[in-house]
C-alpha positions in Angstrom: -0.7 -19.7 -9.2 -1.7 -19.9 -5.6 -1.1 -16.6 -3.8 -0.3 -16.6 -0.1 -2.5 -14.0 1.5 -0.9 -11.6 3.9 -1.5 -12.0 7.6 0.1 -10.8 10.8 2.2 -14.0 11.4 3.4 -13.9 7.8 4.5 -10.2 8.1 6.3 -11.1 11.3 8.0 -14.3 10.0 11.4 -13.3 11.2 13.2 -10.4 12.9 14.3 -8.8 9.6 10.8 -9.0 8.2 9.3 -7.5 11.3 11.7 -4.6 11.1 11.2 -4.0 7.4 7.4 -4.0 7.8 7.5 -1.9 10.9 9.4 1.0 9.2 6.5 2.2 7.1 4.1 2.2 10.0 6.5 4.1 12.2 7.1 6.7 9.5 3.4 7.2 8.8 2.7 7.6 12.5 5.5 10.1 13.1 4.5 12.1 10.0 0.8 12.3 11.1 1.8 13.1 14.7 3.9 16.1 13.5 1.3 17.2 10.9 -1.9 16.9 13.1 -0.7 16.9 16.7 -3.8 16.3 18.9 -6.3 17.2 16.2 -8.7 14.5 15.1 -7.7 12.8 11.8 -10.4 11.6 9.5 -8.5 8.7 7.8 -9.4 6.3 5.0 -7.2 3.3 4.4 -7.3 1.4 1.1 -6.3 -2.2 1.9 -6.8 -2.4 5.6 -5.5 -6.1 5.7 -5.4 -7.2 9.4 -5.8 -3.7 10.8 -2.2 -3.0 11.8 -2.3 0.7 10.7 -5.4 1.3 12.8 -3.9 -0.5 15.8 -0.7 1.5 15.7 -2.3 4.9 15.0 -5.1 4.5 17.5 -2.6 4.3 20.3 -1.0 7.6 19.5 -3.5 9.8 17.6 -7.0 11.0 17.7 -8.5 9.0 14.9 -11.7 8.6 13.0 -10.9 5.5 10.9 -12.5 3.9 7.8 -10.9 1.0 6.2 -11.6 -0.8 2.9 -10.6 -4.5 2.5 -11.3 -6.7 -0.5 -10.3 -10.1 0.8 -12.8 -11.8 3.0 -10.1 -13.8 4.8 -8.7 -10.5 6.0 -11.9 -8.5 6.3 -13.8 -10.8 8.7 -11.2 -11.3 11.4 -10.2 -7.7 11.4 -13.8 -6.6 11.7 -14.4 -8.9 14.6 -11.2 -7.6 16.3 -12.0 -3.9 16.2 -15.7 -3.4 15.4 -16.5 -2.6 19.1 -14.4 0.5 18.8 -16.5 3.6 18.1 -13.8 5.2 15.9 -13.5 2.1 13.6 -15.4 1.3 10.5 -14.5 -1.4 8.0 -16.0 -1.8 4.5 -15.8 -5.1 2.5 -15.0 -4.7 -1.2 -12.8 -2.9 -3.7 -12.3 0.9 -3.5 -13.5 0.9 -7.1 -16.9 -0.7 -6.3 -19.6 1.9 -6.9 -21.8 0.3 -4.3 -19.1 0.9 -1.7 -18.8 4.6 -2.5 -22.1 5.4 -0.8 -20.6 4.3 2.5 -17.6 6.6 2.2 -17.6 10.1 3.7 -17.3 13.0 1.2 -14.0 14.1 2.7 -11.0 12.7 4.5 -7.9 14.4 6.0 -5.7 11.5 5.0 -5.9 8.5 2.7 -3.4 5.7 3.3 -2.5 2.8 1.0 0.5 0.8 2.2 1.6 -2.0 -0.1 -1.7 -1.9 -1.8 -1.3 -0.5 -5.4 0.9 -3.5 -6.5 -2.2 -5.7 -5.8 -4.5 -3.6 -8.1 -4.4 -4.2 -11.8 -2.2 -1.5 -13.2 -4.9 -0.4 -15.7 -7.2 0.4 -12.7 -4.8 2.4 -10.6 -5.6 5.7 -12.5 -9.3 5.1 -11.6 -8.3 5.0 -7.9 -6.4 8.3 -8.3 -9.2 9.9 -10.2 -11.6 8.9 -7.4 -9.4 10.4 -4.8 -8.7 13.5 -6.7 -12.1 14.4 -8.3 -14.8 12.7 -6.3 -13.6 12.8 -2.7 -12.1 15.8 -0.9 -8.9 14.6 0.6 -6.0 16.5 2.2 -3.1 14.1 1.5 -2.4 10.6 0.2 0.2 8.4 1.8 1.1 5.3 -0.1 4.0 2.8 -0.2 4.9 0.2 -2.8 7.6 -2.4 -3.0 10.7 -2.3 -5.2 10.6 -5.4 -7.4 13.3 -4.5 -9.9 17.1 -4.0 -9.8 19.3 -5.0 -7.0 16.6 -5.1 -4.3 14.8 -8.0 -5.9 18.0 -10.1 -5.8 18.4 -9.2 -2.1 14.7 -9.8 -1.3 14.5 -13.2 -3.0 17.8 -14.5 -1.8 17.1 -13.2 1.7 13.6 -14.8 1.8 15.0 -18.1 0.6 17.7 -18.1 3.3 15.1 -17.1 6.0 12.5 -19.7 4.8 10.1 -16.9 4.0 8.0 -18.0 1.1 8.0 -14.7 -0.8 10.7 -15.8 -3.2 8.6 -18.7 -4.5 6.6 -16.4 -6.7 9.7 -16.1 -8.9 11.8 -18.6 -10.8 15.6 -17.9 -10.9 15.3 -16.7 -14.5 12.5 -14.3 -13.5 14.4 -13.0 -10.6 17.3 -12.2 -12.9 15.1 -10.5 -15.5 13.5 -8.4 -12.8 17.0 -7.6 -11.5 18.0 -6.4 -15.0 14.8 -4.3 -15.0 13.5 -6.3 -18.0 9.9 -6.4 -16.8 8.8 -6.5 -20.4 10.3 -10.1 -20.5 8.1 -11.2 -17.5 4.5 -12.0 -17.7 2.3 -8.9 -17.4 1.9 -7.8 -13.8 -1.9 -7.6 -14.1 -1.9 -11.2 -15.3 -5.1 -13.2 -15.1 -5.4 -13.0 -11.3 -8.0 -10.8 -9.7 -5.4 -10.2 -7.0 -2.1 -9.4 -8.7 1.1 -10.3 -6.8 4.5 -8.8 -7.0 6.2 -10.3 -10.1 6.4 -7.8 -12.9 5.5 -4.8 -10.8 7.5 -1.6 -11.4 7.2 1.0 -8.7 8.2 3.7 -11.2 4.9 3.3 -13.0 3.0 4.2 -9.8 5.1 7.3 -9.4 4.4 8.3 -13.0 0.6 7.7 -12.6 0.6 9.4 -9.2 2.3 12.5 -10.6 -0.5 13.0 -13.2 -3.2 13.6 -10.5 -1.1 14.5 -7.4 1.8 16.7 -6.4 4.3 14.5 -4.8 5.6 16.3 -1.7 7.9 13.7 -0.4 9.5 10.4 -1.6 10.9 8.4 1.2 13.2 5.4 0.5 12.8 2.5 3.0 14.1 1.0 5.1 16.7 3.8 5.4 16.1 7.3 4.1 19.7 7.6 3.1 19.5 4.8 0.5 18.9 5.6 -3.1 15.7 4.2 -4.7 17.8 1.6 -6.6 18.9 0.0 -3.3 15.6 0.4 -1.3 13.1 -2.3 -0.5 10.1 0.0 -0.6 9.2 3.6 -1.6 6.8 5.7 0.4 5.1 8.8 -1.2 3.3 11.7 0.4 1.2 13.5 -2.1 -1.5 16.2 -2.4 -4.2 16.2 -5.0 -3.9 18.7 -7.8 -6.9 21.0 -8.5 -10.0 19.1 -9.4 -10.8 18.6 -13.0 -13.8 20.5 -14.4 -16.4 17.9 -15.4 -18.9 18.5 -18.2 
């Protein structure tokens, strides 16, 4: 299956899409503003994409930014756009690449991964959490994931069809119904054979369960509106702190 890579124009395909995408950036920015004020934030982003998080935070906060981006089609233009900024650093590769680790700092105030974990093979997500908990010293982890089960997937796929937004093409009608019925076991495995998993078959609750093993979840925000229950939300945003480091033999 051909996967459409994310880009800025794709994320801003229509007014509804722009608003939905903007919500998580606005919430992260406000949370960091309240938590850090004018203090410098040493921030690591997993899945930098086209650099939107850096662009939005750099306007409002004192930032020392490092991003990691796997996809060359996103890495290269983002690097060219921001590499002249002294507080910007972008690494090409996977956060799980051992060669990349030597270019990371030993500690970060904040690690951010927005709409990233659904694109990592689910078997590898615990490795990422283990890295953040036991090998780096981090203050907090902020991550968001899409809701691809229940009522939201019906709304997302119908809405994207009506708005000519190609997201829905990943699913057949039968697959949309199975996901809406939360029958992910009847879909192809989310990890699939792709090196870059897409959305189909993803269950956000698995990420919450895995996150809970290594992190204390301080907040769970439902997007786009905090008043919505998880079952009616498009995305879930977590703020979590690492539990005590494991003792290694």
